C-alpha positions in Angstrom: 13.3 -18.9 -18.4 11.2 -18.1 -21.5 9.9 -14.6 -22.3 6.3 -15.4 -21.2 7.5 -16.8 -17.9 9.7 -13.8 -17.3 6.8 -11.5 -18.1 4.4 -13.3 -15.8 6.9 -13.1 -13.0 7.4 -9.4 -13.5 3.6 -8.8 -13.5 3.1 -10.9 -10.4 5.6 -8.8 -8.5 4.1 -5.5 -9.9 0.6 -6.6 -8.8 2.0 -7.9 -5.5 3.6 -4.6 -4.7 0.4 -2.8 -5.7 -1.7 -4.9 -3.4 0.6 -4.8 -0.3 1.3 -1.1 -0.8 -2.4 -0.4 -0.4 -3.1 -3.0 2.3 -2.5 -0.6 5.1 -4.7 -1.4 8.1 -3.9 2.1 9.5 -5.9 3.7 6.8 -9.3 3.8 8.5 -8.0 4.6 12.0 -5.0 6.9 11.8 -7.2 10.1 11.6 -9.1 8.9 14.7 -5.8 8.2 16.5 -4.6 11.8 15.6 -7.7 13.4 17.0 -7.6 11.2 20.1 -4.1 12.6 20.7 -5.3 16.2 20.6 -5.6 17.3 17.0 -8.6 19.6 16.2 -10.6 19.3 13.0 -8.7 22.2 11.5 -5.4 20.6 12.4 -6.5 17.3 10.9 -7.3 19.1 7.7 -3.9 20.7 7.8 -2.4 17.2 7.9 -3.8 16.4 4.5 -2.4 19.6 3.2 1.0 18.7 4.5 0.6 15.3 2.9 0.0 16.9 -0.5 2.8 19.4 0.1 5.3 16.6 0.8 4.6 15.2 -2.7 4.6 18.6 -4.4 7.6 20.2 -2.7 9.9 17.1 -3.0 9.1 16.2 -6.6 12.3 17.6 -8.1 14.7 16.2 -5.6 12.9 12.8 -5.7 13.3 12.8 -9.5 17.0 13.6 -9.1 17.4 10.7 -6.6 15.5 8.3 -8.9 17.8 9.1 -11.8 20.8 8.6 -9.6 19.8 5.4 -7.8 17.5 3.8 -10.4 13.9 2.8 -10.1 14.1 -0.2 -7.7 16.2 1.5 -5.0 14.1 4.7 -5.2 10.8 2.7 -4.7 12.3 0.9 -1.7 13.5 4.2 -0.3 10.0 5.6 -0.6 8.6 2.6 1.3 11.2 3.1 4.0 10.0 6.7 4.4 6.4 5.6 4.8 7.4 3.0 7.4 9.3 5.7 9.4 6.2 7.9 9.2 4.0 5.2 10.7 6.5 4.4 13.5 6.9 8.2 14.2 3.1 8.5 14.8 3.3 5.7 17.3 6.3 6.9 19.3 5.7 10.7 19.0 1.9 11.2 18.8 2.0 15.0 18.8 1.1 17.7 16.2 4.7 17.9 15.0 5.1 14.1 15.0 2.0 13.7 12.9 3.1 16.6 10.6 6.5 15.2 9.9 5.1 11.7 9.3 2.5 13.1 6.8 5.3 15.0 5.0 7.4 11.8 4.7 4.3 9.9 3.4 3.9 12.6 0.8 7.5 12.1 -0.2 6.7 8.4 -0.7 3.9 9.4 -3.0 6.5 11.4 -5.0 8.7 8.4 -5.3 5.7 6.2 -6.3 4.6 8.7 -9.1 8.1 9.0 -10.6 9.8 5.6 -9.9 7.1 3.0 -10.0 4.9 4.4 -12.8 7.9 4.9 -15.0 9.4 1.5 -14.2 6.3 -0.4 -15.2 6.0 1.2 -18.6 9.7 1.1 -19.4 10.0 -2.6 -18.3 7.1 -3.6 -20.5 8.7 -1.7 -23.4 12.0 -3.4 -22.8 10.2 -6.7 -23.0 8.4 -5.5 -26.2 5.0 -5.7 -24.4 4.2 -2.0 -24.1 1.0 -2.7 -26.1 -0.5 -4.3 -23.0 0.2 -1.4 -20.7 -3.4 -0.2 -20.6 -4.5 -3.8 -19.6 -1.8 -4.0 -17.0 -2.7 -0.6 -15.6 -6.4 -1.6 -15.3 -5.5 -4.8 -13.5 -3.1 -3.0 -11.2 -5.8 -0.4 -10.3 -8.1 -3.3 -9.4 -5.5 -5.0 -7.3 -4.9 -1.7 -5.5 -8.7 -1.4 -5.0 -8.8 -4.8 -3.4 -6.0 -3.9 -1.0 -7.7 -0.6 -0.2 -11.0 -2.4 0.5 -9.4 -4.9 2.8 -7.7 -2.1 4.7 -11.1 -0.9 5.8 -11.2 -3.9 8.2 -8.3 -2.3 10.2 -10.9 -0.6 12.4 -12.1 -4.0 13.5 -8.6 -4.5 15.1 -8.8 -1.5 17.4 -9.4 -3.9 20.3 -5.8 -5.1 19.8 -4.4 -1.6 20.1 -2.9 0.9 17.7 0.5 -0.6 18.1 -0.6 -3.9 16.6 -2.3 -2.2 13.7 0.9 -0.3 13.0 2.9 -3.5 13.2 0.6 -5.2 10.7 0.9 -2.2 8.3 4.7 -2.4 8.5 4.6 -6.1 7.7 2.5 -5.2 4.6 5.1 -2.6 3.6 7.9 -5.2 4.0 6.1 -7.5 1.7 5.7 -4.8 -0.9 9.4 -4.2 -0.8 10.1 -7.9 -1.2 8.0 -7.9 -4.4 10.0 -4.9 -5.8 13.3 -6.6 -4.9 12.3 -9.7 -6.8 11.8 -7.8 -10.1 14.4 -8.6 -12.8 15.1 -5.2 -14.4 15.5 -5.1 -18.2 15.3 -1.4 -19.0 18.1 -0.1 -16.6 21.2 -1.0 -18.6 20.6 1.9 -21.0 18.6 4.7 -19.6 20.0 5.3 -16.1 23.6 5.4 -17.3 22.8 8.0 -19.9 20.9 10.1 -17.4 23.6 10.0 -14.7 26.0 11.7 -17.2 23.6 14.6 -17.7 23.3 17.7 -15.5 20.0 17.2 -13.8 18.6 20.7 -14.1 19.6 20.7 -17.8 17.7 17.4 -18.1 14.7 18.8 -16.3 14.6 21.9 -18.5 14.9 19.7 -21.6 12.0 17.6 -20.3 9.9 20.7 -19.8 10.7 21.9 -23.3 9.8 18.5 -24.7 6.5 18.5 -22.8 5.7 22.1 -24.0 6.7 21.6 -27.6 5.1 18.2 -28.2 1.3 18.7 -28.3 0.4 15.0 -27.6 2.4 14.9 -24.4 1.1 18.3 -23.1 -2.5 17.7 -24.2 -2.7 14.1 -22.8 -1.0 15.2 -19.6 -3.5 18.0 -19.0 -6.6 16.0 -20.0 -5.6 13.0 -17.9 -5.0 15.2 -14.8 -8.3 17.1 -15.2 -10.4 13.9 -15.5 -8.5 12.1 -12.7 -8.8 14.9 -10.2 -12.0 16.8 -10.9 -13.9 13.5 -10.8 -12.3 12.5 -7.5 -15.0 12.4 -4.7 -13.6 9.4 -2.7 -12.7 11.4 0.4 -16.2 12.8 0.6 -18.3 9.7 0.1 -19.1 9.2 3.8 -20.5 12.7 4.4 -22.4 12.4 1.1 -23.9 9.1 2.1 -25.1 10.6 5.4 -26.6 13.6 3.6 -28.6 11.5 1.2 -30.1 9.4 4.1 -27.8 6.5 4.9 -27.5 5.7 8.6 -24.0 6.2 10.0 -23.5 2.5 10.6 -24.2 1.8 6.9 -22.3 4.7 5.4 -19.6 2.2 4.3 -22.1 0.9 1.7 -21.5 3.9 -0.5 -17.8 3.4 -0.4 -17.9 -0.3 -1.4 -20.5 0.5 -4.1 -18.4 3.2 -5.6 -15.3 1.0 -5.3 -17.1 -1.8 -7.2 -18.1 0.6 -9.9 -14.5 1.8 -10.2 -13.2 -1.7 -10.4 -15.7 -2.5 -13.2 -14.5 0.5 -15.2 -10.8 -0.3 -14.7 -11.2 -4.0 -15.5 -12.7 -3.5 -19.0 -11.0 -0.3 -20.0 -8.2 -2.0 -22.0 -10.9 -3.4 -24.4 -11.5 0.1 -25.5 -7.9 1.2 -25.9 -8.4 1.8 -29.6 -11.6 3.8 -29.3 -12.0 6.8 -31.5 -10.9 10.1 -30.0 -14.2 11.9 -30.4 -16.0 9.0 -28.7 -13.6 9.1 -25.8 -14.1 12.9 -25.3 -17.8 12.5 -25.6 -17.8 10.0 -22.8 -16.1 12.6 -20.6 -19.2 14.8 -21.2 -21.6 12.0 -20.5 -19.8 11.1 -17.3 -19.8 14.7 -16.2 -23.6 14.8 -17.0 -24.0 11.8 -14.7 -22.5 13.9 -11.9 -24.9 16.7 -12.7 -27.8 14.2 -12.7 -26.9 12.8 -9.3 -26.7 16.3 -7.9 -30.3 16.9 -9.0 -31.6 13.6 -7.7 -29.3 13.6 -4.6 -30.9 10.6 -3.0 -30.3 6.9 -2.4 -32.3 6.2 -5.5 -30.0 8.4 -7.5 -26.8 6.5 -6.6 -27.0 4.7 -9.9 -26.0 8.0 -11.6 -22.9 8.4 -9.4 -22.0 4.7 -9.9 -22.3 5.2 -13.7 -20.0 8.2 -13.5 -17.4 6.2 -11.6 -17.5 3.4 -14.1 -16.9 5.8 -16.9 -14.3 7.9 -15.2 -12.4 4.9 -13.9 -12.2 3.5 -17.4 -11.3 7.0 -18.8 -8.4 7.3 -16.3 -6.8 4.1 -17.5 -7.2 5.0 -21.2 -6.0 8.6 -20.9 -3.0 7.8 -18.7 -2.0 5.0 -21.0 -2.1 7.3 -24.0 -0.1 9.9 -22.1 2.6 7.3 -21.3 2.8 6.2 -25.0 3.9 9.7 -26.1 6.6 10.2 -23.4 10.3 9.6 -24.5 11.9 6.9 -22.3 15.0 9.0 -21.4 12.8 11.8 -20.0 10.0 9.7 -18.5 11.0 10.3 -14.9 11.2 14.1 -15.5 7.8 14.3 -17.3 6.2 12.0 -14.7 7.5 14.4 -12.1 5.7 17.3 -13.9 2.6 15.1 -14.0 2.8 14.6 -10.2 3.2 18.4 -9.6 0.2 19.0 -11.8 -1.7 16.3 -10.0 -1.3 18.0 -6.6 -2.1 21.4 -8.0 -5.4 20.3 -9.6 -6.3 18.2 -6.6 -6.0 21.2 -4.3 -8.2 23.2 -6.8 -10.8 20.4 -6.7 -10.8 20.5 -2.9 -11.4 24.2 -3.0 -14.4 23.7 -5.3 -15.8 21.0 -3.1 -15.3 23.1 0.0 -17.1 26.1 -1.6 -20.0 23.8 -2.4 -20.1 22.6 1.2 -20.2 26.2 2.4 -23.3 26.8 0.3 -25.1 24.2 2.5 -24.9 20.9 0.8 -22.3 18.6 -1.0 -24.8 18.4 -3.9 -23.6 21.9 -5.0 -20.0 20.6 -5.1 -21.0 17.7 -7.2 -23.0 19.9 -9.6 -20.0 22.2 -10.0 -17.6 19.4 -10.7 -20.0 17.9 -13.2 -20.2 21.1 -15.1 -16.5 21.5 -15.1 -16.1 18.0 -16.5 -18.6 18.6 -19.2 -16.5 21.7 -20.1 -13.3 19.5 -20.2 -15.0 17.1 -22.6 -16.2 19.9 -24.8 -12.7 21.5 -24.8 -11.2 18.1 -25.8 -13.8 17.7 -28.6 -13.2 21.2 -30.0 -9.4 21.7 -29.5 -7.7 18.3 -29.1 -9.9 16.5 -31.6 -7.8 13.9 -33.4 -4.3 15.4 -32.8 -3.2 12.4 -30.8 -5.1 9.7 -32.8 -4.3 6.0 -32.6 -2.9 4.5 -35.9 -4.8 1.7 -37.6 -1.9 -0.7 -37.1 -2.5 -3.1 -34.2 -0.5 -2.3 -31.1 0.8 1.0 -32.4 0.1 4.7 -31.9 0.6 7.4 -34.5 1.7 10.8 -33.3 0.8 13.5 -35.8 3.6 15.7 -34.6 7.2 14.7 -34.2 9.0 14.4 -30.8 12.2 16.5 -30.5 14.0 13.3 -29.7 12.7 11.5 -32.7 10.8 8.9 -30.6 7.1 8.2 -30.8 
């Protein structure tokens, strides 16, 4: 098999896993099922906190397991935990059954963040194709968006019963595992053996020091996390749609519209992978301004501003995360991605608090206004303090780091 054929097969399996991992027909109905089985609104909110806690609290042990087992077994283990969660909800539909299931699902997210994200980049690097990572990332996000959109039709299957929807979701998880199992690993002959010989806590502390002492890793990590989380309104699109005048039966329109805008941004982001830093950071300010503008208009006619913000932020997420990955040493990638995942959950909780505070003031528009102002501040911070410290070199397919990694790797 030639190199191009091997690369295409690898990418087909990556995209296949991404699609089936998101094609979960339970997605639109599991919250309804929980409330039908006695959960109050407050308890349902607690479930989402438990989901985040499952990711946050298990990040270090999940990283240790990933380094011991390798990426493929760790990803498959994560999918098994998610499958157990879905079955547990069906056979034990109580508060504690739901809570344990959500915690297990959170653990799966931890495995995904560390194992899958690191594997994709390292495998592309092992095949000498890391220069296309931003393109692969954008396509993968789009494939995931398609799977998520199709999952919305799970509610149409309620006539068949919750058991059949659970079964269909488990089949999708099985197909995602099959895609992972078919991947021919190239990167594992070197990195995992070296990692297994190292005391994990020593490895983790070293990874933290590398992150702290290497400006480009730290700055791109923080910037990527802030843009990805502060601009995240997805969970609140339905109540926002109702508040701006959409009938309940058409509230799904805003979700599909925003999803389409996100896909547009993700699809073409790779074409701007060599954009100048100051332009990239200015776009953060412009996208934050679009949030502010939508909060002032706050009507169906103003949805174009929210759509524009999502196009820009979706593209920015691809470009910033790709830059962050480029500066991470391969040996410590799983550890630093673990730190990224911890930061992701912390900032997400903070974003939820800001949104909740805005809702307490009487309208979601105040939440959107606050988030927009924060994002403008993030862009200005990047323009003033990051500037060109992590600039891209003029050479095609390469990045120049203006500071040196402690490991000597760029």
